[in-house]
C-alpha positions in Angstrom: 2.5 25.6 27.5 1.5 24.6 24.0 1.7 21.0 22.7 4.7 21.5 20.5 6.8 22.8 23.4 5.7 20.0 25.7 6.5 17.3 23.1 9.8 18.9 22.2 10.9 19.0 25.9 9.9 15.3 26.3 11.8 14.3 23.2 14.9 16.2 24.2 15.0 14.6 27.6 13.3 11.3 28.4 12.9 10.0 24.9 16.6 10.6 24.2 17.4 8.6 27.4 15.0 5.8 26.4 16.4 5.5 22.9 20.0 5.5 24.2 19.2 2.7 26.6 17.5 0.8 23.8 20.6 1.2 21.7 22.9 0.0 24.5 20.6 -3.0 25.1 20.7 -4.0 21.5 24.5 -3.8 21.4 24.7 -6.0 24.5 22.2 -8.4 23.0 24.2 -8.8 19.7 27.5 -9.3 21.4 26.3 -11.6 24.2 28.2 -14.8 24.8 26.8 -17.8 22.9 25.3 -15.8 20.1 28.1 -16.5 17.7 27.1 -20.1 17.0 23.5 -19.2 16.3 24.6 -16.3 14.1 26.9 -18.6 12.1 24.0 -21.1 11.7 21.6 -18.4 10.4 24.3 -17.1 8.1 24.8 -20.5 6.4 21.1 -21.0 5.5 21.6 -20.2 1.8 24.3 -22.9 1.6 22.4 -25.8 3.2 21.3 -27.3 -0.1 24.6 -27.0 -2.0 24.5 -30.4 -3.7 21.0 -30.1 -5.3 18.2 -27.5 -5.4 15.9 -27.2 -2.5 12.5 -29.0 -3.0 9.8 -26.9 -4.5 7.1 -25.5 -2.3 3.7 -27.1 -2.6 2.3 -23.6 -3.2 4.7 -22.8 -6.1 3.6 -24.2 -9.5 6.1 -26.0 -11.6 6.3 -25.3 -15.4 4.5 -28.6 -16.0 1.5 -27.5 -14.0 1.2 -24.0 -15.5 
């Protein structure tokens, strides 16, 4: 049996099963109980500094330093 046929047979059988189980696991992980609060917190990151701009990073140069 040549390499292509062997890899094709593996991909059509076991790899298909492995990827399907990975997909089902990811769906269960996303919709698990308790993840909604954490997802909401992560989704609100851009709005944390709504009153004033976030402080500049020490690595970023301000226009005065340039």
